[in-house]
Backbone bond lengths (Angstrom), bond angles and torsions (degrees), N, CA, C in turn:
res aa  C-N    CA-C-N  psi(-1)  N-CA   C-N-CA  omega(-1)  CA-C   N-CA-C  phi
1 X - - - 1.403 - - 1.524 107.20 -
2 X 1.362 112.10 128.38 1.532 120.82 -177.88 1.554 108.27 -88.30
3 X 1.239 117.46 131.16 1.491 116.33 172.76 1.538 107.11 -108.59
4 X 1.248 110.50 135.19 1.512 118.96 174.05 1.432 110.76 -89.48
5 X 1.301 118.70 130.21 1.465 124.44 -179.49 1.506 103.70 -95.00
6 X 1.284 114.19 138.36 1.447 119.98 179.69 1.446 109.95 -68.71
7 X 1.360 118.46 137.28 1.460 126.79 -177.62 1.575 105.85 -81.13
8 X 1.207 116.76 179.78 1.504 123.65 171.64 1.523 112.01 -62.46
9 X 1.270 115.41 149.64 1.432 114.78 -176.50 1.572 113.54 -62.32
10 X 1.175 120.79 147.55 1.496 121.40 -176.81 1.470 107.76 -68.00
11 X 1.262 116.31 136.44 1.438 125.63 179.22 1.623 111.41 -85.67
12 X 1.269 120.64 163.46 1.420 119.32 178.64 1.459 113.69 -61.81
13 X 1.361 119.12 -38.06 1.402 119.75 -178.83 1.538 109.89 -71.74
14 X 1.332 120.59 -35.82 1.403 123.43 176.36 1.531 111.02 -64.71
15 X 1.328 120.04 -43.14 1.386 126.12 -177.65 1.640 105.36 -69.28
16 X 1.257 119.33 -42.60 1.512 119.89 176.95 1.499 112.75 -63.17
17 X 1.347 120.51 -38.69 1.414 124.23 175.01 1.561 109.76 -62.88
18 X 1.287 114.03 -44.07 1.452 117.77 178.50 1.515 114.53 -64.31
19 X 1.382 118.35 -39.21 1.437 121.33 177.67 1.515 108.53 -70.47
20 X 1.282 121.12 -32.30 1.529 121.88 177.14 1.561 108.84 -62.61
21 X 1.349 113.14 -40.85 1.452 115.67 -178.15 1.449 110.85 -72.05
22 X 1.378 121.84 -44.95 1.445 127.89 179.79 1.600 108.97 -56.87
23 X 1.352 111.87 -47.75 1.447 116.19 -176.61 1.491 115.38 -86.94
24 X 1.289 120.31 10.75 1.463 121.67 -178.34 1.504 114.29 -58.14
25 X 1.393 118.86 -24.70 1.446 120.15 -173.11 1.565 106.03 -95.80
26 X 1.269 122.48 1.26 1.508 125.45 170.94 1.466 110.92 -66.15
27 X 1.280 116.90 137.70 1.434 120.48 -174.77 1.539 110.46 -68.48
28 X 1.373 115.91 144.72 1.469 117.64 179.29 1.425 105.67 -86.28
29 X 1.308 124.56 -40.01 1.472 128.80 -178.36 1.514 110.00 -120.23
30 X 1.232 115.09 116.89 1.439 123.73 169.58 1.506 113.43 -83.94
31 X 1.409 117.18 132.68 1.474 117.97 -171.40 1.561 108.09 -112.69
32 X 1.296 117.56 151.49 1.487 119.66 173.43 1.491 114.09 -58.94
33 X 1.220 120.53 144.00 1.463 125.07 179.14 1.509 108.14 -56.70
34 X 1.330 118.31 -48.99 1.573 119.78 179.83 1.447 111.03 -54.51
35 X 1.439 118.91 -41.47 1.415 122.16 179.97 1.527 110.78 -61.39
36 X 1.318 116.92 -47.98 1.440 123.79 178.45 1.390 112.49 -55.45
37 X 1.368 118.27 -40.62 1.452 119.66 -175.82 1.497 112.11 -71.31
38 X 1.254 117.61 -22.43 1.497 121.66 177.71 1.528 111.25 -86.54
39 X 1.319 119.74 -12.87 1.461 119.19 175.98 1.510 114.06 -79.03
40 X 1.423 111.72 136.83 1.460 121.02 175.39 1.518 109.12 -53.92
41 X 1.319 119.91 -54.07 1.415 127.20 174.89 1.455 107.72 -120.92
42 X 1.342 114.89 95.52 1.541 118.86 -174.08 1.606 109.53 -71.78
43 X 1.377 111.42 118.53 1.433 116.79 -173.73 1.636 107.48 -152.92
44 X 1.214 110.52 173.40 1.538 121.23 174.17 1.552 108.57 -155.82
45 X 1.229 117.74 -177.03 1.502 126.21 -177.66 1.451 110.07 -113.60
46 X 1.424 111.87 137.25 1.474 117.21 175.00 1.536 109.23 -87.69
47 X 1.394 108.51 173.53 1.503 114.19 178.96 1.585 110.72 -66.41
48 X 1.306 114.71 -28.28 1.511 115.21 178.24 1.465 112.20 -88.52
49 X 1.379 118.52 18.04 1.498 130.92 174.06 1.567 106.47 69.33
50 X 1.284 124.66 14.27 1.455 119.78 172.74 1.498 109.10 -85.29
51 X 1.273 115.13 156.45 1.486 122.26 -179.21 1.565 108.98 -75.86
52 X 1.339 117.72 138.70 1.512 119.34 169.70 1.475 106.61 -118.73
53 X 1.301 110.69 118.82 1.525 116.75 -179.45 1.590 110.04 -103.23
54 X 1.322 111.46 145.34 1.399 117.84 176.17 1.625 110.32 -106.04
55 X 1.238 113.56 148.51 1.481 120.01 176.87 1.483 108.70 -80.66
56 X 1.365 117.07 122.88 1.503 116.68 -175.59 1.501 112.22 -66.85
57 X 1.355 120.26 -29.59 1.346 121.12 176.79 1.519 118.00 -65.73
58 X 1.358 112.62 -37.48 1.468 120.01 172.87 1.520 112.94 -68.79
59 X 1.299 114.38 -36.52 1.459 118.22 175.39 1.490 110.40 -61.40
60 X 1.309 120.49 -51.36 1.373 125.87 177.38 1.614 115.64 -59.26
61 X 1.359 111.80 -33.83 1.471 115.09 177.14 1.521 109.22 -64.16
62 X 1.360 116.49 -48.72 1.464 122.61 -179.19 1.493 106.46 -58.57
63 X 1.283 117.13 -55.31 1.485 122.47 -176.29 1.501 112.94 -51.78
64 X 1.381 116.31 -33.70 1.477 117.50 -176.94 1.604 111.00 -72.23
65 X 1.400 116.28 -16.93 1.483 121.67 179.78 1.540 115.33 -91.80
66 X 1.334 109.65 -8.32 1.525 113.15 -172.89 1.491 110.28 -111.88
67 X 1.366 114.24 144.55 1.568 114.27 172.07 1.466 110.17 -70.03
68 X 1.294 117.70 159.28 1.427 123.62 -174.43 1.562 115.39 -53.07
69 X 1.305 113.28 -42.82 1.542 114.50 -177.73 1.511 109.20 -69.03
70 X 1.247 123.09 -30.67 1.464 123.82 175.48 1.484 110.00 -73.94
71 X 1.347 121.48 -40.62 1.439 118.61 175.49 1.478 111.42 -60.98
72 X 1.317 122.64 -31.91 1.464 124.09 -179.64 1.584 107.79 -70.64
73 X 1.280 116.82 -37.22 1.511 117.39 -175.37 1.560 114.63 -90.17
74 X 1.319 116.61 -17.30 1.412 118.86 -176.93 1.586 110.64 -71.26
75 X 1.312 113.06 123.26 1.491 116.25 178.43 1.628 105.18 -105.49
76 X 1.374 112.28 139.23 1.465 116.21 -173.66 1.570 108.85 -121.42
77 X 1.247 116.22 152.81 1.500 128.16 -6.04 1.420 113.91 -66.21
78 X 1.265 124.10 156.93 1.402 125.44 162.14 1.435 112.97 -57.01
79 X 1.361 124.75 143.74 1.535 126.97 179.50 1.449 107.48 -112.29
80 X 1.276 111.67 128.48 1.471 120.30 174.89 1.658 103.19 -122.79
81 X 1.316 116.05 133.62 1.403 124.05 -172.36 1.558 107.97 -112.03
82 X 1.281 112.23 128.84 1.489 119.15 -179.72 1.563 107.14 -114.55
83 X 1.299 116.19 127.90 1.468 119.15 176.68 1.549 112.82 -79.38
84 X 1.293 118.41 142.58 1.489 120.11 -174.31 1.523 107.17 -61.05
85 X 1.350 119.39 -27.09 1.486 123.10 -172.82 1.478 110.06 -95.47
86 X 1.380 123.01 -8.21 1.425 119.75 -177.85 1.510 110.91 -144.87
87 X 1.391 119.52 85.95 1.489 123.08 -172.88 1.609 107.32 -80.35
88 X 1.281 118.19 -8.81 1.529 114.49 176.49 1.533 118.00 -78.79
89 X 1.315 113.49 -16.73 1.464 117.59 177.74 1.472 108.19 -122.31
90 X 1.322 119.22 157.91 1.431 126.85 167.60 1.492 109.76 -129.23
91 X 1.299 117.92 166.47 1.464 119.98 171.60 1.485 115.62 -129.64
92 X 1.277 118.42 156.03 1.470 123.49 177.42 1.529 108.05 -122.13
93 X 1.307 116.64 157.95 1.478 119.62 -178.80 1.533 114.65 -117.76
94 X 1.342 115.37 2.51 1.428 122.34 -172.66 1.520 112.17 -118.92
95 X 1.333 113.74 133.39 1.543 117.98 178.08 1.517 107.23 -72.78
96 X 1.396 117.73 -27.75 1.525 120.48 177.44 1.458 109.20 -67.79
97 X 1.407 119.93 -41.11 1.418 121.24 176.71 1.479 111.90 -56.06
98 X 1.364 116.49 -45.48 1.472 123.45 179.60 1.659 107.65 -60.23
99 X 1.386 113.88 -44.55 1.514 112.11 176.06 1.418 115.40 -60.18
100 X 1.309 116.81 -43.51 1.490 119.65 177.33 1.553 111.22 -59.51
101 X 1.343 117.48 -44.80 1.464 116.97 179.91 1.462 113.03 -58.93
102 X 1.422 113.80 -40.04 1.480 117.46 -179.20 1.442 108.14 -67.07
103 X 1.341 119.28 -45.63 1.486 121.17 -171.62 1.535 108.40 -64.38
104 X 1.316 119.34 -36.37 1.472 119.17 -176.95 1.545 115.40 -85.19
105 X 1.346 112.25 -3.06 1.434 120.74 175.09 1.564 120.31 81.15
106 X 1.393 115.92 17.42 1.369 118.05 -179.57 1.565 117.63 -96.33
107 X 1.338 112.50 -8.32 1.463 116.97 -177.37 1.545 108.52 -72.81
108 X 1.200 119.50 117.49 1.479 123.03 176.93 1.538 107.13 -155.51
109 X 1.288 111.16 165.80 1.421 118.89 -179.77 1.506 112.69 81.02
110 X 1.261 119.31 -172.72 1.476 123.36 -177.04 1.443 115.46 -76.86
111 X 1.320 125.97 145.31 1.385 126.98 171.46 1.525 106.70 -145.19
112 X 1.365 112.76 147.77 1.450 121.60 177.27 1.496 113.10 -143.96
113 X 1.346 118.95 153.06 1.404 119.70 177.61 1.555 107.58 -102.86
114 X 1.254 114.76 132.64 1.522 122.17 176.95 1.538 102.30 -137.71
115 X 1.385 118.45 124.89 1.472 123.28 170.43 1.549 106.68 57.08
116 X 1.300 124.88 43.80 1.383 123.41 173.31 1.542 115.60 73.60
117 X 1.305 111.24 10.55 1.496 117.96 -179.54 1.510 109.70 -115.71
118 X 1.293 118.57 129.34 1.473 119.77 172.75 1.466 113.23 -91.84
119 X 1.331 116.90 110.23 1.414 124.95 -178.60 1.510 109.56 -85.98
120 X 1.391 112.53 134.70 1.465 122.23 -178.91 1.424 107.94 -132.54
121 X 1.312 116.39 165.02 1.503 125.47 177.60 1.666 100.95 -72.44
122 X 1.276 112.16 135.36 1.489 118.74 -179.36 1.572 114.79 -50.61
123 X 1.367 111.44 -32.10 1.444 120.29 -179.08 1.483 113.49 -59.04
124 X 1.356 116.05 -24.75 1.486 120.93 174.69 1.621 111.19 -61.94
125 X 1.257 112.31 -51.53 1.415 120.69 179.07 1.505 111.61 -59.03
126 X 1.380 113.53 -47.42 1.443 120.29 -176.28 1.664 107.87 -64.76
127 X 1.308 116.46 -41.85 1.453 122.76 174.98 1.562 112.56 -54.76
128 X 1.376 114.18 -47.56 1.449 119.32 -172.82 1.628 105.40 -69.50
129 X 1.343 115.96 -44.82 1.402 118.32 -177.88 1.529 112.86 -67.67
130 X 1.313 120.05 -29.56 1.475 124.38 176.86 1.586 106.55 -69.67
131 X 1.333 113.36 -45.83 1.511 117.26 -176.49 1.574 117.41 -74.70
132 X 1.300 114.68 -23.92 1.472 123.44 -178.42 1.584 107.77 -136.04
133 X 1.339 114.74 71.93 1.485 119.50 -177.16 1.540 110.99 -51.57
134 X 1.309 119.23 133.43 1.417 121.37 175.50 1.476 115.98 86.62
135 X 1.307 120.22 -10.91 1.408 126.51 -173.94 1.536 111.31 -98.73
136 X 1.220 119.70 -1.78 1.491 126.33 175.54 1.484 111.75 -137.32
137 X 1.336 116.96 149.17 1.432 124.07 172.74 1.454 109.83 -134.03
138 X 1.371 111.78 152.86 1.468 119.51 177.76 1.507 107.58 -114.52
139 X 1.307 120.19 117.37 1.512 127.43 173.68 1.451 111.24 -100.30
140 X 1.321 113.76 135.55 1.562 118.50 179.77 1.499 104.35 -92.78
141 X 1.366 118.29 137.32 1.449 120.28 -177.94 1.563 105.05 -135.01
142 X 1.328 111.49 157.16 1.483 116.95 177.83 1.626 108.19 -82.45
143 X 1.301 114.30 135.45 1.393 119.88 -179.54 1.531 114.02 -65.05
144 X 1.351 119.35 168.58 1.449 122.53 176.20 1.533 110.99 -55.29
145 X 1.300 116.21 141.76 1.434 123.40 -178.95 1.417 113.80 -68.39
């Protein structure tokens, strides 16, 4: 049996580099749903400079569930943030994201606001992403120091 010896604790620089790599596929610019619906090939750019394409069918499906004013304000993909120290919960930063989650019926379980962040059960993000593939992303962030 091989035993793995723990290495030195991760330094801030090491963790930051790791997070940049993990989050490289997170979009750099979120676009309004109405704008994406009008694009011939709906897409945006990720932090790692790769192209992020949206499925027009999934965009139209979400749009059909939202009232016009929310379609105009909703920026995609929706972003869910998961703390390195707490993978059971995620948080969102946008009231419009909360409105979309309520409208599509995936908001369930406990939620609370701490430091302008709305914390939700991680299953909410998972349910949205499963129901609307490509319209949500999970970014990993370092917790409070």
